[in-house]
Structures are given as structure tokens and as C-alpha cells.
N, C-alpha and C positions, 0 to 999 in steps of 0.2 A: 587221360584214361584210354586204354586200348582193350578191345574185345576181340579175341582171336587175332587176326591179322589186320583188323580195322582200327584206325586211330579215331575214336569217337570225339576226342577233344578237338581234332582238326575239323571234323564235320560241323561241330557246334560253333567253332570259331569262324568257319567260312560263313555260316548263317548270320552270325553277329556282324562280321566285317562288311558283308555285302548289303545287309539290311539297315544297319544303324545310320549310315549317312542319309539314306532316303527317309528313314523314320525321323531323324532330326530335322530334315527340311520340312516334313509335314507338320511336326509340332511347332516349328518356327512360324507357320502361317497363322497360328492362333493369336487372337487379340490379347494384349497385355491385360491383366497379369496371367492369363491362362497359359501363355507360352512358358513363363517361368515355373508355374505350378506343374505343367506337364514335364518339363525338363527335370524338375526335382523328383517327380514320381519315377522317372526312368533312371535316376541316379547320376545324371550328367552334371547336375549343379546342386549346390546347397540351397537352403530355403530362400536366400537372398539373390540367387542367380549366379553365384560364383562357381567356377568349374570345380567339379568333384568327381571322384572315382570310387569304385568299390561296391556299388549296389546293383550291378547288372544281374539279370536272371540267367538261367541255364541256356536259353535260346533254343529249346527243343523244337518249338513250332516253326520258327523260321528255317531251321536246319532241314526239317522235313519238307517244307515247301520247296526249297531249292533242290533237294535230292529228288523229289517227285518229278521235277521238270526234266530230269535226265531219263526218266522211264521211257518217254517216246523218242529219246535221242536228242532233245533240245539242250542248249547251253543252260547251266544252272541259273544264270542271270535272268533267264526268261521267267523264273519263278519269283523274282524279287518283288514285283507289285503284290503278288499273292502273300508273300511272307510278311510284307509291311502291313497289309490289310488285316491279316490274321493277328498280328501282334497288337495292332491298334484295338481290335475288338477284344482281345484277351485283357488288355490293360484297362479298357473301358469297364469291363466287368470287375476287375480288381478294385478300382477306385470306388465303385458303388458297393461292392461286397464288403470292403473294409469298413465303410460307413455303416452299412446295415448291421454288420456283425460287431461293430464297435471295437474292431481290432486296432491296436495302437502301434504295432510294430510290423514291419515288412523288410526283409533283408537287413536286419539289424538297425533300421532307421525308423523314425516316427512316420506314421502313415500321413497321407496328404490331408485328410480331414482334421488330424490332430494339429498339423502345422499351419495350414492355410484356411481351415474351416470347412464345415459340411457343404456350404454353398459352392465353393470352388471345386470340391471333389465331385459334386453332381455335374456342374457345368463342363468341367474338363473331360469327364467321362462321356458326356453327351457329344462333345466336340470330337473326341476320338472315334466314336461310332460313325459320325458323319464323314470324317476324314478317310476312314477305311473304304467306304464306297467311292469316295472321290478319287482315291489313288487308283482303284481298279478301273474306273471310267477313263482316267487319264492315261492308262497304259496303252489304250488305243488299238490293241490287237483285235483280231477277229474273234478271239475266244473270251473277250472280256465279259460279255453278257453271261456266258456259261459260268464263269468264275463268280460273278456277282450273285447269280442265282444260288450257288452252293454256299457262299458266305452268308447271305441273308437267311437261308434256311437254317444254317448252323447257329446263327445269332439268335434267331427266334427260339430254337431249342435250348440254347444256353439260358435265356431269360426264363423260359418255362422251368428249367431246372432250379434256378434260384427261387422262383416262386414256390415250387414244391418244397424246397429246403426250408424256407421260412414257414410254410404251413405245418411242417413236421414239428416245429418247436411248440406248437399248441396241442400236440397229441401225445398221449401216454405211450402209445405203441405204433410202430411202423413196421411193416413186413419187410423181409429181405428183398422181395421182388420190387416193392415200392422204392426201397433205397437204391437198388441197382438202376431202376428206371430214372430216378432223380439224378444220380451220378452220371448216368449215360448222357442225359441232357446237359448237365452243368459242366462236365469235363470232356466227355468223349466226343460230343458233337463238333467242337472246335478243333480237337486234335485230328478227327477224321477229315475235316476240311483242310487242315494243314497238310495232311498226307496226300491229298488229291488235287489241291488247287494249282500247284505248280505243274502237275501233269496236264491239267486242263489248259493252262496258259501255254504249255509246250505243244499242244495239239493232240493229246491222247484222246481216243474215243471214250464215250461215256461208260462203256462196260469195264474198261480198265480203270477209269477214275473211280467207279463204284467199288471195285475190288480193293483199291487203295483206301477208300473210305472205310471199308470193313476192317482193314488192318488198323487204321487209326482209331476206329470205334472201340475195338477190343483192347487196343493198347491204352486208350484213355481210361478204360475201366481198371486195367492193371495199374496204371499210374495213380488213379484215385485210391485204389486199395492200399497201395504203398503209402500214399499221402495220409490216409486215415490211420495207418499204423504209426507213422511218424507224429501225427497229431496227438497221440497219447504217449508213445514211448520214445519219441525222438529226443535227441540231445539238443537242448536249447542253444548251446554254443555253436551247433552245426546248422540247425534249422533257422535260427534267428527269431524264433517265436517263443513265447513263455512256456515253461514246462507244464505238462498236463493241459495244454491249451484247449483242446476239444472237450476235455472233461469239465473244465471251468465253465465253459459255455453250454454244457449239457447237450452237445451236438449228438444227434442220432446218426452217427457215422456207422460204417459197415461193422467194425468190431463190436460196437454196442448193440446194434440191431441183431447181429448173429448170436451174440451171447444171450440176449433176451428171448430169442426164438428157440434156444437149445433146451430149455427146461432144466430142472434139477435144482439142488440147494443154492448153488452160487448164482444161477440165473434168477431164482426167486428173490434172493437177498438183494441182488442188483435192482430188480424191478421195484422192490419196496423203497430202496434208497432214492431212486429216480422219481418215484411218485411223491416223495416228501419234499415240499418246497424248501429251498435253501434259506437258512436263517443267517443272513449276512454272508460275508465271504468265507468260502469253505477252506478248511485247513489242509495242509500238505498231507496229513495223516488220512483225512477223509478221501482226498483225491487218490492217494496211493491205495487205499482199500478198494475203491471202485475199479481202479486199473487191475488189481489182483483178481477181483471177482470176474471181470471181463475175460481175463486170461484163464481162470479156473473153469469158466463156463464154456470155453472153447472158441471165444470170439476172435482172439488173436490168431490162433492156428487156422481157423476157417478163412479169415481174411487173407492170410499169406497164401493159402492154397488157391483162393479165388484169383489172386494176382497171377499165380503161375498158370492157372487154367486159361485166363484171358491172354496171357503171353503166348501160349501155344496156339490159341485161336487166331491171334494176329498173324503169326507166321504162316499158318495154313492159308490165310487169305492171299498171301503173296504168290501162292502157287497158281492163281488165276490171272496173273499179269506177266506177259513176256517182258523181260528186261535183261540187261547185261548182268553177268554174275557179280561184277564189282558193285553195281548199284544195289542188287539184292542183298549182298553181304553187308552193305552199309545199313539197309533197313533192319536187318537182323540184329546188327550191333546196337542200333538205337533202341530196339525193343529190349535187348538185354540190359542196357543202361537204365532204362525205366524201372525194370523189376528189381535190380540190385542196388539202386542208388541209395545213398545215405542221407541226402538232403534235398 
């Protein structure tokens, strides 16, 4: 995929190719069977440890970490420890989230807890969290402590966001502001870290790293807004997740929360349906009606507009960081990729 004159696919592939060998080495340190479980989660092997392909993610976070290393003029490879650390924290959260949410599919494959059991999902997630800090410590550079500080702060915010998300499940109503705060913690914090940690490792001053964090924060909210849209209206053949996935779980995602806050007949009808406990598994017709009500109440349009607002705010943050035009164009292209992505 290209955006303007920038080959986004090449940026993402550079992130994956430079990060994956170091990531594989880190997972290989885990005691059996955690090494096999970790390899399965990343899509490198099947459940028995045999080589496999086809389950890799987009690689947006590693790509950003390497790109940000170029902001102060460093080689992209200076950002590799940060890219690996961020990817480990991200996947630690996925392992635990899949278990807590009882998600059975990720990237068209059964999730770890379904294949290897809840205990392994918890243990391997914990191990990835520990490995993330270990990789940064071992980078040995003078900026390692600054990078660790940003990563640990982002990780704490991510965990706060998951706790907020779980608490929302027990409430009938959540405000749009609360939902944005939760998604900011759960998604934006780590993307903000990704956009700045390479710059820190490359020697950028804190004020420049802070501006890159703002870019990543707003972009993370745009990313999550798009993800929330796909969670309801995404094509399962593309997303690898069940159709109406977020509706089946009754998640209070942005389209739902915005629709409930809008008022009007569709909003009121949606509120009544959500307040009624599900009597067994909901039918396709029931889920389709709820999706239609969300759209009629304006939840879908508002969420798309929010994604576009956050996209613009992310680009504005780049104005506070001196960098080569080529690097800036790459950041702009990655932001566009996030907003227009289909999966």
C-alpha cells in the first residue's frame, strides 16, 4: 500500500524484518512450554511447535519505533530494542485480553487460551511483560532508562484502560468522555510510546519525544475508533473475528456510547435492548437490529468523524518536532493508513 509518494508497506515490512529476529530470540529464552506457546501466539509455529506462517500482525508499532529513531538523525536500528519491547507489551496485553474477553479467534486462528489453556495464556503474557523491560535494559545505551520510564508509564496506562473497560461491562451507561479516556489508556498509551521510544533511544530531547507521544496518542484514538467500527461492521473474512463481534459481547465501544448519548427514538430503543439481559445466544436478526439502531442514532457517523478529528490532531503534533521531510512524510502516511485501513 502506498500513500502519496510513501510506500507504507515498505515501512511496515522494515519494522517486521528488523524486529522479528530479536523478538524470536527473546521468546526463545522462555522455559518450555512457554517458548512454544509464545511462538504460536506470534504465528511462527503451530500448536505443536512446527513452523507456520500467515498469522503476523500489521507491525504498526515496531514500524513507528524505528521511524522515530530517525527523527534525531539516528539509524533506524537504534529503535529496535524499543520496537521489540513495545511489541512484547502489546502482545502481553493481547494474551490477557483474549482470555478476559473469552475471544476464541485472532488472525483467523484459535487464541492461546483456547489451544494451550488459560494458565499458559497468563504465564506467557506475564513473561512477555518481563522480557520487554529486559530487552531495554540489555540495549545498554545511555538512553535506556528514559526509554524504560516511558514504556512502564505506558504499560500502567494500558492496564488501567483494561480495568476501566471491564468495569464498564457492569454499568448500563458510560459517557463518551469516559469511553475516550478508557480507549486512550488501553490503545493510545502504547502507540504513543511506540512513536517516541525510538526517538529517545536515538538521543532526541524530551520535548521532541513528548510531541511524538502526542502524535501517537491522537493516532491511537483514531486507530481505536476505526477498530470499534470494524468490531461492528467489519467483514469477518477480512478482520478474522466473528461478525457483529463487539455486539455479541455487548461492548460499550465508541459507536454504542455515542449512539446512547445522542437521544431520540433509535437511541432510546437501543438503550432498552441493552438493558434487557440476553436470553441465550442472540440471533443474527437481533444483532443486525442493534447495529441498525446504532447507525440510525448517529453512532457510526460520530465515530468516523472522531477518527478523522484525531487524525488531524496527530498531524498537528508533528509540527512541534524538527525532522527531515522524508521522515515526516512517513509519519503522515502511517497516520493515513490507520484511518483508512480495512482490517
